[in-house]
FIDODO-928122 format. One line per field, with one value per residue (C-alpha): x, y, z; residue number from 0; residue in one letter. Coordinates in nm, 4 decimals. Example, Ala and Ser with C-alpha at 12.3 -4.5 7.8 and 13.67 -1.06 7.14 Angstrom:
<kolzas>
x <- (1.2300, 1.3670)
y <- (-0.4500, -0.1060)
z <- (0.7800, 0.7140)
gugu <- (0, 1)
mivex <- (A, S)
</kolzas>
This chain:
<kolzas>
x <- (0.0000, 0.1426, 0.2227, 0.0297, 0.3300, 0.3291, -0.0471, -0.0109, 0.2656, 0.0571, -0.2322, 0.0005, 0.1266, -0.2289, -0.3022, 0.0140, -0.0498, -0.4103, -0.3257, -0.1841, -0.5148, -0.7093, -0.4573, -0.4993, -0.8743, -0.8345, -0.5820, -0.7896, -1.0930, -0.9034, -0.7421, -1.0808, -0.9984, -1.3483, -1.5247, -1.2956, -1.3591, -1.7343, -1.7442, -1.5254, -1.7196, -1.4918, -1.2284, -0.9048, -0.5391, -0.3058, -0.1416, -0.4778, -0.5833, -0.2526, -0.2789, -0.6315, -0.5572, -0.2196, -0.0421, 0.2727, 0.2348, 0.4349, 0.2434, -0.0915, -0.0305, 0.0707, -0.2373, -0.4756, -0.3384, -0.3649, -0.7265, -0.7851, -0.6523, -0.8840, -1.1779, -1.2291, -1.1450, -1.1525, -0.9052, -0.9040, -0.6102, -0.6524, -0.3610, -0.1251, -0.2691, -0.4400, -0.7730, -0.9427, -1.3036, -1.5041, -1.6493, -2.0055, -1.8712, -1.6920, -1.9733, -2.2199, -2.0194, -1.7235, -1.8603, -1.9889, -2.2918, -2.4202, -2.6911, -2.5075, -2.1622, -1.9547, -1.6965, -1.7600, -1.7216, -1.4069, -1.2556, -1.3389, -1.1813, -0.8701, -0.8170, -0.9333, -0.9970, -0.6799, -0.4653, -0.6261, -0.5606, -0.1920, -0.2077, -0.3965, -0.1137, -0.1285, -0.5080, -0.4893, -0.2364, -0.4379, -0.7929, -0.8892, -0.9302, -0.6348, -0.7455, -0.4805, -0.2036, -0.3307, -0.4424, -0.3335, -0.6995, -0.8083, -1.0778, -1.2397, -1.5396, -1.5789, -1.7683, -1.5716, -1.2786, -1.4711, -1.6170, -1.2885, -1.3619, -1.6684, -1.5239, -1.4614, -1.8142, -1.9671, -1.7395, -1.8447, -2.2163, -2.1989, -2.0150, -2.2952, -2.5445, -2.3487, -2.3677, -2.7431, -2.8055, -2.7083, -2.7700, -3.0806, -3.3477, -3.2559, -3.2511, -3.5696, -3.7370, -3.6344, -3.9521, -4.3032, -4.2846, -4.6399, -4.7598, -4.5291, -4.6715, -4.4327, -4.0635, -3.7660, -3.4203, -3.1991, -2.8805, -2.6964, -2.6458, -2.8902, -2.7520, -2.8866, -3.1352, -3.5066, -3.6110, -3.9196, -4.2146, -4.2404, -4.3801, -4.0453, -3.6908, -3.4195, -3.0623, -2.8615, -2.4935, -2.5221, -2.4844, -2.1604, -1.9932, -2.0463, -1.9697, -2.2358, -2.2972, -2.3670, -2.5756, -2.7869, -2.8335, -2.9465, -3.1817, -3.3380, -3.4002, -3.5644, -3.7774, -3.8959, -3.9861, -4.1533, -4.5295, -4.7230, -4.6721, -4.3723, -4.0284, -3.6728, -3.5063, -3.1333, -2.9277, -2.5779, -2.3396, -2.4104, -2.1329, -2.1871, -2.3072, -1.9502, -1.8137, -1.5775, -1.7219, -1.8251, -1.4890, -1.6382, -1.8150, -1.4940, -1.3010, -1.5739, -1.5378, -1.1642, -1.2497, -1.4673, -1.1605, -0.9395, -1.2100, -1.4735, -1.5528, -1.7566, -1.7605, -1.9808, -2.1928, -2.3637, -2.7450, -2.7349, -2.5402, -2.7935, -3.0800, -2.9265, -2.8854, -3.2427, -3.3929, -3.2115, -3.3643, -3.7157, -3.7671, -3.9228, -4.0087, -3.6656, -3.6316, -3.3011, -3.2859, -2.9750, -3.0237, -2.7408, -2.5859, -2.3381, -2.5949, -2.8576, -3.1720, -3.3049, -3.6616, -3.7525)
y <- (0.0000, 0.3375, 0.6048, 0.9355, 1.1053, 0.8624, 0.9040, 1.2815, 1.2618, 1.0272, 1.2746, 1.5586, 1.3512, 1.2837, 1.6563, 1.7478, 1.4791, 1.5878, 1.7729, 1.4494, 1.2727, 1.5361, 1.5191, 1.1420, 1.1927, 1.4761, 1.2856, 0.9678, 1.1696, 1.3689, 1.0571, 0.8836, 0.5892, 0.5515, 0.5871, 0.3286, 0.0749, 0.1427, 0.0726, -0.2380, -0.5698, -0.7103, -0.5884, -0.4713, -0.5087, -0.2098, -0.2845, -0.2881, 0.0389, 0.2008, 0.0834, 0.2187, 0.5511, 0.5993, 0.6298, 0.4699, 0.1222, 0.2190, 0.5406, 0.3782, 0.0910, 0.3346, 0.5470, 0.2490, 0.0971, 0.4318, 0.4596, 0.1180, 0.2437, 0.5447, 0.3083, 0.4616, 0.1275, -0.2347, -0.5019, -0.8799, -1.1031, -1.3872, -1.6125, -1.3567, -1.0635, -0.7632, -0.6711, -0.3390, -0.2217, 0.0698, 0.0797, 0.1904, 0.5361, 0.5880, 0.4297, 0.6748, 0.9968, 0.9637, 0.7973, 1.0401, 0.8269, 0.8461, 1.1087, 1.1956, 1.2322, 1.5106, 1.5209, 1.8790, 2.0114, 1.8059, 1.9450, 2.2983, 2.2281, 2.0842, 2.3606, 2.6684, 2.6253, 2.4223, 2.6937, 2.9653, 2.7621, 2.7642, 3.1305, 3.0811, 3.2301, 3.5492, 3.5540, 3.5435, 3.8281, 4.0402, 3.9415, 3.9148, 3.6568, 3.5372, 3.5480, 3.8056, 3.5950, 3.2611, 3.3675, 3.7277, 3.8337, 4.1484, 4.0569, 4.3933, 4.2669, 3.9285, 3.7285, 3.8755, 3.6987, 3.3790, 3.3728, 3.4749, 3.2743, 3.1130, 2.7670, 2.8562, 2.9936, 2.6762, 2.4554, 2.6392, 2.6232, 2.2537, 2.1953, 2.3614, 2.1471, 1.8392, 1.9501, 2.0107, 1.6714, 1.5302, 1.8130, 1.9750, 1.7416, 1.7619, 2.1425, 2.1855, 1.9283, 2.1037, 2.3167, 2.2923, 2.5265, 2.4642, 2.8098, 2.9648, 2.8935, 3.1239, 3.0730, 3.2693, 3.1102, 3.4184, 3.4301, 3.6509, 4.0254, 4.0711, 4.3819, 4.6176, 4.4444, 4.4462, 4.1347, 3.9490, 3.9391, 3.6069, 3.4449, 3.2915, 3.3788, 3.1131, 3.2220, 2.9022, 2.9466, 3.3162, 3.5076, 3.3325, 3.5048, 3.8553, 4.0915, 4.1675, 4.5052, 4.3556, 4.0736, 4.3356, 4.5260, 4.2138, 4.1001, 4.4467, 4.4369, 4.0953, 4.2148, 4.5052, 4.2772, 4.0082, 3.9575, 4.0033, 3.6929, 3.5931, 3.4909, 3.3948, 3.0535, 3.0766, 2.7655, 2.7654, 2.5589, 2.6802, 2.7220, 2.6205, 2.8911, 2.9694, 2.9505, 2.6659, 2.3846, 2.1811, 2.1430, 2.1290, 2.4631, 2.6141, 2.4970, 2.6405, 2.9696, 2.9745, 2.8943, 3.2053, 3.3968, 3.2734, 3.2866, 3.5490, 3.8484, 3.6529, 3.3816, 3.1108, 3.2284, 3.1110, 3.0952, 3.4065, 3.5990, 3.5094, 3.5991, 3.9433, 4.0024, 3.8910, 4.0950, 4.4089, 4.3625, 4.3387, 3.9614, 3.8060, 3.4552, 3.3153, 2.9355, 2.7499, 2.3789, 2.1657, 1.8923, 1.6619, 1.7143, 1.9656, 2.2445, 2.3738, 2.5804, 2.9059, 3.0182, 3.3785)
z <- (0.0000, -0.1017, 0.1540, 0.1733, 0.0137, -0.2804, -0.3217, -0.3260, -0.5854, -0.8007, -0.7861, -0.8852, -1.1781, -1.2944, -1.2877, -1.4769, -1.7397, -1.7958, -2.1171, -2.2607, -2.2036, -2.3945, -2.6799, -2.7060, -2.7395, -2.9912, -3.2039, -3.2151, -3.3269, -3.5881, -3.7348, -3.7585, -3.5320, -3.3885, -3.7243, -3.8818, -3.6070, -3.6182, -3.9921, -3.9767, -3.9803, -3.7080, -3.4591, -3.6225, -3.5335, -3.5027, -3.8392, -4.0176, -3.8488, -3.9433, -4.3049, -4.3467, -4.1741, -4.3419, -4.0066, -3.8642, -3.7147, -3.4051, -3.3329, -3.4036, -3.1636, -2.8875, -2.9476, -2.9556, -2.6353, -2.4563, -2.5729, -2.4159, -2.0819, -2.1129, -2.1813, -2.5247, -2.6886, -2.5824, -2.6880, -2.7101, -2.7944, -3.0433, -3.1328, -2.9897, -3.1880, -3.0264, -3.1882, -3.1116, -3.1147, -2.9777, -2.6285, -2.5593, -2.4674, -2.7989, -3.0008, -2.8460, -2.8405, -3.0788, -3.3933, -3.6560, -3.7387, -3.3801, -3.3162, -2.9927, -3.1496, -2.9925, -3.2717, -3.3776, -3.0248, -2.9697, -3.2901, -3.1721, -2.8332, -2.9990, -3.2551, -3.0643, -2.6921, -2.6317, -2.7896, -2.5773, -2.2625, -2.3493, -2.2433, -1.9145, -1.7084, -1.9123, -1.8917, -1.5130, -1.5184, -1.7630, -1.6712, -2.0379, -2.3140, -2.5173, -2.8840, -2.9700, -2.8193, -2.9560, -3.3035, -3.3566, -3.3687, -3.1742, -2.9247, -2.8553, -3.0562, -2.8907, -3.1489, -3.4370, -3.2734, -3.1995, -3.5527, -3.7114, -4.0277, -4.1807, -4.1133, -3.7487, -3.7089, -3.8520, -3.6402, -3.3250, -3.4102, -3.4987, -3.1714, -2.9755, -3.1650, -3.0516, -2.6888, -2.6955, -2.8572, -2.5170, -2.2691, -2.4168, -2.2846, -1.9122, -1.9049, -2.1070, -1.8833, -1.5623, -1.5605, -1.6989, -1.9994, -2.1205, -1.9975, -2.2608, -2.6082, -2.7966, -2.7219, -2.8547, -2.8444, -2.8219, -3.0295, -3.2844, -3.2273, -2.9509, -2.7830, -3.0477, -3.2815, -3.1901, -3.0001, -3.1252, -2.8878, -2.7045, -2.3900, -2.2945, -2.3935, -2.3704, -2.2980, -2.3404, -2.2555, -2.3397, -2.0135, -1.9200, -2.2172, -2.0811, -1.7961, -1.5349, -1.6988, -2.0402, -1.8910, -1.7122, -2.0365, -2.2250, -1.9471, -1.9293, -2.3048, -2.2727, -1.9807, -2.1929, -2.4856, -2.2731, -2.2951, -1.9679, -1.7570, -1.9640, -1.8493, -1.9298, -1.9081, -1.8380, -1.9085, -1.7607, -1.5463, -1.1942, -0.9429, -0.5816, -0.3446, -0.2362, -0.5929, -0.5033, -0.7096, -0.8871, -1.0619, -1.4115, -1.3610, -1.2211, -1.5280, -1.7514, -1.5648, -1.6351, -1.9952, -2.0034, -1.8863, -2.1716, -2.4409, -2.3542, -2.1332, -1.8800, -1.6137, -1.4666, -1.1717, -0.8553, -0.8252, -0.6048, -0.8680, -1.1361, -0.9027, -0.8516, -1.2257, -1.2967, -1.0123, -1.1266, -1.4728, -1.3264, -1.3143, -1.0059, -0.8850, -0.9761, -0.9541, -0.9893, -1.0743, -1.0821, -1.3405, -1.2367, -1.5810, -1.7191, -1.7407, -1.5013, -1.5486, -1.4021, -1.4716, -1.3906)
gugu <- (0, 1, 2, 3, 4, 5, 6, 7, 8, 9, 10, 11, 12, 13, 14, 15, 16, 17, 18, 19, 20, 21, 22, 23, 24, 25, 26, 27, 28, 29, 30, 31, 32, 33, 34, 35, 36, 37, 38, 39, 40, 41, 42, 43, 44, 45, 46, 47, 48, 49, 50, 51, 52, 53, 54, 55, 56, 57, 58, 59, 60, 61, 62, 63, 64, 65, 66, 67, 68, 69, 70, 71, 72, 73, 74, 75, 76, 77, 78, 79, 80, 81, 82, 83, 84, 85, 86, 87, 88, 89, 90, 91, 92, 93, 94, 95, 96, 97, 98, 99, 100, 101, 102, 103, 104, 105, 106, 107, 108, 109, 110, 111, 112, 113, 114, 115, 116, 117, 118, 119, 120, 121, 122, 123, 124, 125, 126, 127, 128, 129, 130, 131, 132, 133, 134, 135, 136, 137, 138, 139, 140, 141, 142, 143, 144, 145, 146, 147, 148, 149, 150, 151, 152, 153, 154, 155, 156, 157, 158, 159, 160, 161, 162, 163, 164, 165, 166, 167, 168, 169, 170, 171, 172, 173, 174, 175, 176, 177, 178, 179, 180, 181, 182, 183, 184, 185, 186, 187, 188, 189, 190, 191, 192, 193, 194, 195, 196, 197, 198, 199, 200, 201, 202, 203, 204, 205, 206, 207, 208, 209, 210, 211, 212, 213, 214, 215, 216, 217, 218, 219, 220, 221, 222, 223, 224, 225, 226, 227, 228, 229, 230, 231, 232, 233, 234, 235, 236, 237, 238, 239, 240, 241, 242, 243, 244, 245, 246, 247, 248, 249, 250, 251, 252, 253, 254, 255, 256, 257, 258, 259, 260, 261, 262, 263, 264, 265, 266, 267, 268, 269, 270, 271, 272, 273, 274, 275, 276, 277, 278, 279, 280, 281, 282, 283, 284, 285, 286, 287, 288, 289, 290, 291, 292, 293, 294, 295)
mivex <- (M, S, S, P, E, E, Q, A, F, R, L, L, T, E, Y, S, N, G, F, M, V, S, Q, V, L, F, A, A, C, E, L, G, V, F, D, L, L, A, E, A, P, E, P, L, G, A, A, A, V, A, A, R, L, G, T, S, S, H, G, T, E, L, L, L, D, T, C, V, S, L, K, L, L, Q, V, E, T, K, T, G, K, A, L, Y, Q, N, T, E, L, S, S, T, Y, L, V, R, A, S, P, K, C, Q, G, N, M, L, R, Y, L, A, R, T, T, Y, L, C, W, G, H, L, T, Q, A, V, R, D, G, R, N, Q, Y, L, E, A, F, G, V, P, S, D, Q, L, F, S, A, I, Y, R, S, E, D, E, R, L, Q, F, M, R, G, L, Q, D, V, W, S, V, S, G, R, P, V, L, G, A, F, D, L, S, P, F, P, L, I, C, D, V, G, G, D, F, F, K, D, P, L, P, E, A, D, L, Y, I, L, A, R, V, L, H, D, W, T, D, E, R, C, S, R, L, L, A, R, I, H, G, A, C, K, P, G, G, G, V, L, V, I, E, S, L, L, A, A, D, G, R, G, P, L, T, A, Q, L, Y, S, L, N, M, L, V, Q, T, E, G, R, E, R, T, P, A, Q, Y, R, A, L, L, A, A, A, G, F, R, H, V, Q, C, R, R, T, G, G, L, Y, D, A, I, L, A)
</kolzas>
């Protein structure tokens, strides 16, 4: 049995190697490992995978075996030969043909988010996003930086579509929305264009992009456009009351630092923003998933 010191060092090593894990996942997706194995009529050996992907036998075997340790692949040995196939996890979330595939979001994380996180230290020093440092793109107009090319815009939007294919049902089922026959899903350039009249406005992963001041401005505009008896449904990852957890929401908040102007917030912080805009009867529901729901 390892000593407390050895356990602590092992934990530190896991933390410091975390970026390697994400790169294994990104590389396997980009190379098409999971799609190839899904389309194959039977499990494949490393040499066959390498031949079909046009990759090195040595590198492919290392990648496949690491994916096995990460439970992204499973392996069986027949007559001394290792044969690989997808696990339920990869079949559900990493194969393009799956309706729940997260490939677009993973490609966005690999090509954009990962590069911004390489400048986290500077983001903490500056208190601002890192598009200029990562891509040479000025970030004074936030979404001009995020949508810095048509391909990038489409990649980001397809990535969000991937996320909602899994996370959409729990947040939309958090409240009875039947009293709201006309619903507006708010997106685009919403700080200045007229908002359509609706009974309920949905702000899904919108407010976390912006400062409190800009969130207040948007919520006030929505309150002014809302029909009598109407409301707003905010979908975000809620921090704990003291802001110190859950870890995923804290990491998302740091991601807002390196990529946007905003942050994740606690229920009390959202209540304050909504109350200042004129909304009352605020209800917060934790869904048990990545995203939670607030109905005001």
